[in-house]
Every structure is written in C-alpha cells, then in structure tokens.
C-alpha positions in Angstrom: 73.8 77.0 77.1 74.1 78.1 80.8 77.6 78.0 82.2 79.3 79.1 85.3 83.0 79.4 85.6 85.6 81.2 87.7 85.8 84.0 85.2 82.2 85.0 85.9 81.7 83.9 89.5 81.0 86.5 92.1 81.5 85.5 95.7 79.1 87.7 97.7 79.4 86.6 101.3 77.6 88.7 103.9 79.2 89.3 107.3 77.6 88.1 110.5 76.4 91.6 111.3 75.0 92.2 107.8 73.1 88.9 108.0 71.5 89.8 111.3 70.7 93.3 110.2 69.1 92.2 106.9 67.1 89.4 108.5 65.8 91.7 111.3 64.9 94.6 109.0 63.3 92.6 106.2 61.6 89.6 107.5 60.0 91.1 110.5 58.1 93.7 108.6 56.6 91.1 106.2 55.0 89.1 109.0 54.3 91.7 111.6 50.6 91.2 111.3 51.0 87.5 112.0 53.1 88.2 115.1 50.6 90.7 116.4 53.5 93.3 116.5 54.3 96.5 114.8 57.4 95.1 113.0 60.6 97.1 112.9 63.9 96.0 114.3 65.0 92.8 116.1 62.7 93.5 119.0 59.5 93.4 116.9 59.3 89.7 116.1 57.4 86.9 117.8 58.0 86.2 121.4 56.9 83.4 123.7 55.9 86.0 126.3 53.0 87.1 124.1 51.2 83.9 124.8 50.7 83.1 121.1 53.9 81.3 120.5 55.9 78.5 122.0 59.3 79.3 123.6 61.0 76.4 121.7 60.7 74.5 118.4 62.8 71.8 117.0 63.8 72.0 113.3 65.2 68.9 111.5 67.4 69.8 108.5 70.2 68.5 106.5 73.6 67.9 108.0 77.1 68.6 106.7 78.0 71.9 105.0 74.5 72.4 103.8 73.1 72.3 107.3 75.9 74.5 108.7 75.0 77.2 106.2 71.3 76.9 106.9 71.9 77.3 110.6 74.3 80.2 110.1 72.1 82.2 107.6 68.6 81.3 108.6 68.3 79.7 112.1 70.9 81.9 113.9 69.4 85.2 112.8 65.9 83.9 113.8 67.3 83.0 117.2 68.8 86.5 117.5 65.7 88.3 116.6 63.1 86.3 118.6 62.7 85.1 122.2 62.3 81.6 120.8 64.8 78.7 121.0 65.3 76.7 117.8 66.9 73.4 118.3 68.5 72.3 115.0 68.8 68.5 114.6 70.3 66.7 111.6 68.1 64.7 109.3 69.2 61.1 109.6 68.1 60.4 106.0 64.8 61.1 104.3 63.8 57.4 104.5 64.6 57.2 108.2 62.8 60.4 108.8 59.6 59.0 107.4 60.1 55.7 109.4 60.3 57.8 112.6 57.3 59.7 111.7 55.3 56.5 111.1 56.5 55.3 114.5 55.5 58.6 116.1 59.1 59.1 117.4 60.4 61.9 115.3 59.8 64.6 117.9 60.3 67.7 115.7 58.1 70.6 114.7 59.5 71.5 111.3 61.4 69.2 108.9 63.4 70.0 105.7 63.4 67.2 103.3 63.0 66.2 99.6 60.0 66.5 97.3 59.7 62.7 97.0 59.5 62.2 100.8 56.9 65.0 100.9 54.8 63.0 98.5 55.2 59.8 100.4 54.5 61.5 103.7 51.3 63.2 102.5 50.1 60.0 101.0 50.6 58.3 104.4 49.0 61.2 106.4 52.3 62.1 108.1 52.3 65.9 107.4 49.6 68.5 108.1 48.4 71.4 106.0 50.3 74.7 106.0 47.7 77.3 107.1 48.1 80.0 104.5 46.9 82.8 106.8 49.9 82.1 109.0 52.4 81.8 106.2 51.6 84.8 103.9 55.0 84.5 102.2 53.7 81.4 100.5 52.2 83.7 97.9 55.7 84.6 96.8 56.4 81.1 95.4 56.7 81.3 91.6 53.8 79.7 89.8 55.5 76.6 88.6 56.4 75.6 92.2 53.3 76.6 94.1 52.0 73.6 96.1 48.8 73.4 94.1 50.8 73.1 90.9 53.2 70.3 91.7 52.4 66.6 91.9 54.6 66.0 94.9 52.1 68.0 97.0 49.0 65.9 96.3 45.8 67.9 96.0 45.3 71.7 96.3 46.0 72.0 100.1 49.6 73.2 100.7 51.6 70.7 102.8 54.9 72.5 102.3 56.8 75.6 101.3 59.6 75.0 98.8 63.1 76.3 99.6 66.2 75.5 97.6 66.1 73.7 94.2 69.0 72.0 92.5 69.4 70.6 89.1 71.7 67.5 88.9 73.9 69.4 86.5 77.1 68.6 84.6 80.5 69.6 86.0 83.7 69.4 84.0 87.3 70.3 84.2 87.7 73.1 81.6 91.5 72.5 81.3 91.0 68.8 80.3 87.9 68.8 78.1 85.9 71.0 75.8 82.5 72.3 76.9 80.0 69.5 76.6 76.6 70.3 75.0 75.0 67.0 76.1 75.6 64.3 78.6 76.7 61.9 75.8 79.5 64.4 75.0 81.1 63.2 78.2 80.6 59.4 77.8 83.1 58.8 75.0 86.3 56.8 74.7 88.3 60.0 75.1 87.1 60.4 78.7 86.7 56.8 79.6 87.4 56.0 83.3 87.5 59.8 84.1 83.8 60.3 84.7 81.5 59.9 87.8 77.8 60.4 88.6 75.9 59.2 91.7 75.0 55.7 92.6 71.5 56.9 93.6 68.6 55.6 91.5 66.4 58.7 91.5 69.2 61.0 90.6 71.0 59.0 88.0 68.1 57.2 86.3 66.6 60.7 85.9 69.8 62.0 84.3 70.1 59.0 82.0 66.5 59.3 81.0 66.9 63.0 80.1 70.0 62.1 78.1 67.9 59.5 76.2 65.4 62.2 75.3 62.8 61.1 77.8 60.7 63.0 80.4 60.3 62.0 84.0 56.6 61.5 83.8 54.0 58.8 83.0 55.6 58.3 79.6 58.8 56.9 81.0 57.9 53.4 82.2 57.1 52.2 78.6 60.4 53.6 77.5 62.6 52.5 80.4 64.6 50.0 78.3 66.2 53.0 76.6 67.4 54.1 80.0 68.9 50.7 80.8 70.7 50.5 77.4 72.3 53.9 77.9 73.2 53.1 81.5 75.1 50.0 80.4 77.0 52.1 77.8 77.8 54.8 80.4 78.9 52.1 82.9 81.7 51.1 80.6 83.2 54.6 80.8 82.6 55.2 84.6 85.5 55.7 87.0 83.0 55.3 89.9 79.3 55.7 90.6 79.9 58.0 93.6 78.0 57.5 96.9 78.6 61.0 98.4 79.1 64.5 97.2 82.3 64.7 99.1 83.6 61.8 97.1 83.0 63.6 93.9 84.5 66.8 95.2 87.7 64.8 96.0 87.7 63.1 92.6 87.5 66.5 90.9 90.2 68.1 93.1 92.7 65.3 92.7 91.7 64.9 89.0 90.7 61.3 89.3 87.8 62.4 87.2 87.3 65.3 84.7 83.6 65.4 84.5 80.2 64.1 85.8 77.5 65.3 88.1 77.8 67.5 91.2 75.5 70.2 92.5 76.0 73.8 91.5 76.6 75.2 95.0 79.4 72.7 95.6 81.0 73.4 92.3 80.7 77.1 93.0 82.6 76.6 96.3 85.3 74.6 94.6 85.8 77.3 92.0 85.8 80.3 94.4 87.4 78.7 97.5 89.9 76.3 96.0 90.5 77.9 92.6 89.6 74.6 90.8 89.4 74.9 87.0 85.8 73.8 86.8 82.7 74.8 85.0 79.0 73.9 85.5 76.3 73.6 83.0 72.8 72.3 82.4 73.2 70.3 79.2 70.8 70.8 76.3 69.1 67.5 77.0 68.4 68.6 80.5 68.6 66.9 83.9 66.7 65.6 86.8 66.2 67.9 89.8 65.4 67.9 93.6 63.3 70.3 95.6 63.9 71.0 99.3 60.6 71.3 101.1 59.7 72.6 104.6 56.8 70.7 106.3 55.1 70.3 109.6 54.6 66.8 110.9 51.2 65.6 111.9 50.6 66.0 115.7 52.3 69.4 116.1 49.6 71.5 117.5 48.6 74.7 119.4 51.4 77.2 120.1 54.0 74.7 118.6 52.2 74.6 115.3 51.7 78.4 115.1 55.4 78.9 116.0 56.5 76.4 113.3 54.4 78.3 110.7 55.9 81.6 111.9 59.4 80.2 111.5 58.7 78.8 108.0 57.2 82.2 107.0 60.2 84.1 108.4 62.6 81.8 106.6 60.7 82.4 103.3 61.1 86.2 103.5 63.2 87.9 100.8 65.9 89.1 103.3 66.3 85.7 104.9 66.5 83.9 101.5 69.0 86.5 100.3 71.3 85.6 103.2 71.1 82.0 102.3 71.8 82.3 98.6 74.7 84.6 99.2 76.4 81.8 101.0 75.0 78.8 99.1 73.8 79.9 95.7 71.1 77.3 94.9 68.0 78.4 93.0 64.9 79.3 95.0 61.5 79.5 93.4 60.7 83.0 94.8 59.3 86.1 93.2 62.2 88.4 94.1 61.6 92.1 94.5 65.3 92.6 93.8 67.1 89.6 92.3 70.3 88.7 94.3 73.5 89.5 92.4 74.6 85.9 92.8 71.9 85.0 90.3 73.2 87.4 87.6 75.1 84.6 85.8 73.4 81.6 87.5 73.3 78.5 85.3 70.0 77.1 86.6 67.8 80.0 87.6 66.4 80.8 84.1 65.4 77.1 83.6 63.2 76.9 86.7 59.8 75.6 85.7 61.0 74.2 82.4 61.9 70.6 81.2 65.6 71.5 81.2 65.5 71.0 85.0 62.8 68.5 85.7 61.7 67.0 89.1 60.4 63.5 88.9 56.7 62.7 88.7 56.3 61.5 92.2 53.7 59.0 91.4 55.8 57.4 88.7 58.9 57.3 90.8 57.1 55.8 93.8 55.4 53.1 91.8 58.6 51.9 90.1 61.3 52.8 92.6 62.0 49.3 94.0 62.0 47.6 90.6 64.2 50.3 89.0 66.6 50.4 91.9 67.2 46.7 91.6 67.9 47.0 87.9 70.1 50.0 88.3 72.2 48.3 90.9 72.6 45.3 88.7 74.0 47.5 85.9 76.3 49.6 88.0 77.8 46.7 89.9 78.7 44.8 86.7 
C-alpha cells in the first residue's frame, strides 16, 4: 500500500535563482547539438538571431494553479535562457481546443492536453509528428509510456511527448477514518454523506470500474453493468459528485467530506501548506489515470515547428523536469539519472506502467463515451 501523509512529506521548493541555474546548466547541454551551439550557461541556448529558430512561439497549457507552476518552473526559465518569446495562453478545455483546431483557429505552436484528446486529434489529423532528431530527450521516456507503446498515440510515429501523469487516487482524513485498502472501504454506512468523487465520466467511471475488479480495456463494455450497479450504490453515500478540484479541496478543508478522490499534488499542497490531516493512497483495486501530453498542431511549420520541438525537448530535460516536480510532485515517466527527493516516498511513482494506475483504452472510451456519459449522468443526478 502506497501512502503519503504529513509525517513523511518533504517540501522541496527551489528558489527562483536555483530554478534558473538548474535549467540553464542542465537542459542546454542536453540539446546543444540541436541548437547548433556549444552548450554551457544561459547564453548557449537557441536564439532567433541564429536564423534557425523563430523569435516567438505560443504555448497553450492548463490554467489555474497547475498553469502557474508550469509557467514558473518551465516557461519562465526557458524565456530567461533564450532569445525567444513564449506566450503562455490558457487551455479553454480539451474539447474546445480540439474544436478550434478543427476550425483552424487555435493559433498556437505547442499544446499541453490529455491523452484522450491526443488520440482524438491524431485520428482527425489535427497534430503532426514529433521529429525525433529534434527532440532527442524523447529517448528518456520510460518504456511503458513511449509513444510507440501507448494506444492514445495511434501507430508507431510519435505525436507527443508525455509530461505529468496522475492517478485518480484516494484521499482521506486520517483523523476521521481508518486507512482504506479499497474504494469500497469508503462507501459504507459509516461514512455516508461524507464522500465525494468527480462528476466527470472518464474519471469516475474508470475509478468505479477498477473498484469492480475490471480493466479499462476492450473487456469493459461487456461488463459495464457491474459499473452501473456499483455507481448506484456509491451514489447513495455521496455528499456530492464534485465538478472542480477546488470544490473538493474546500470540502476536505471544511470537513464536509472525509474521503474521496483528489489528485496527489493537490493533496500534497493541502498537507504541507495548510497542515490538513490528510493522506493519499492508491487503493489495492487500483484507479484510472490521466497523462498530460505535449503536441504540435498541424500547420505549424518552418522555424516555428523547429522552435516548438526545441521547446518541448528543453522542457523534457532532467533539470527542467526536476524544477517542475519540486513544486508540483506529479509522477513523470522519465528515466531519471538521479531520482528527485520528492519521489522518495511518492505514492504513485512505483506503480507507473502497472494496472494499479491505468489510463483508459482510448479506442474503448471514444467508442462508448457518449452512451456512458448519458447513463452516468442519469445515476448521479438521481
């Protein structure tokens, strides 16, 4: 059982100067050949004046606290090191992002989004291949998450580089309840009306399926009635099917709920910044998971495309990723030379690539999403 609590948490936040020093020293050397430079300090990275690169790219990423940390730990150090402007624009939503791409009105060079929108976008010819010669750090992705080994990147051609990964794990108030071993340990009369998980179909249907002993693959559709039966049982004990992570944070802080689902990095912040009596675990029956992917839209070409690839490669260097996880400790499927200290007691890292933290089969989810969403809403609104 993997568990993280205040007793074992280590808050390893880097200062602004340390972030810039680490990013400049580590990432530049790893891609000096791509930049046509000798590497070294902050002056050795790509510059627009070289003629190889654009002087500006637009990066669409998540908003809120997630986006603030990405901009602080990844985008700002890149800006400091390079003579390249990076405009950071918030992702409206994955679905709206795809709609804008379809309409040809997105206007960005790099986009951060979910694994399921990557699958949809590749199927619709909205993203273009990542040229591996321009993104050599792609080789550092662990085997289970290499683009050629995951179904949300159709075919062998890489259309993304994975960044953060999150299991939709179990959070609980350790003052008010014993450590749960399974999801069903929560959903009992003892904790009725004190529990909350998301109202989102992909997330919660995945959690419920895992709790029912099912996998999120082609075997699920013929067993989906087991999911609906369990969802109806859980609905009787639910305080709320939350619609935003902030809602769940508030529920935990004011003790409206004692347990449910919230992402590890948010739980980590509540423990370390607000001294909340919380613990986080991946239950024995496992959970669903999401993968953040970096992609380049179709139509980005020439210097823009090369600069976008340079940026993705720089972001996926060990020093840059270390900056990120020290502030926001999600798992990253990276072959670390030196594992970050924040992973020493990490509740998810050791389960990467196993059924304990399982991303959806993209083909299955895409085929049944509308039908299952309708059924899930019927249950949760009753």
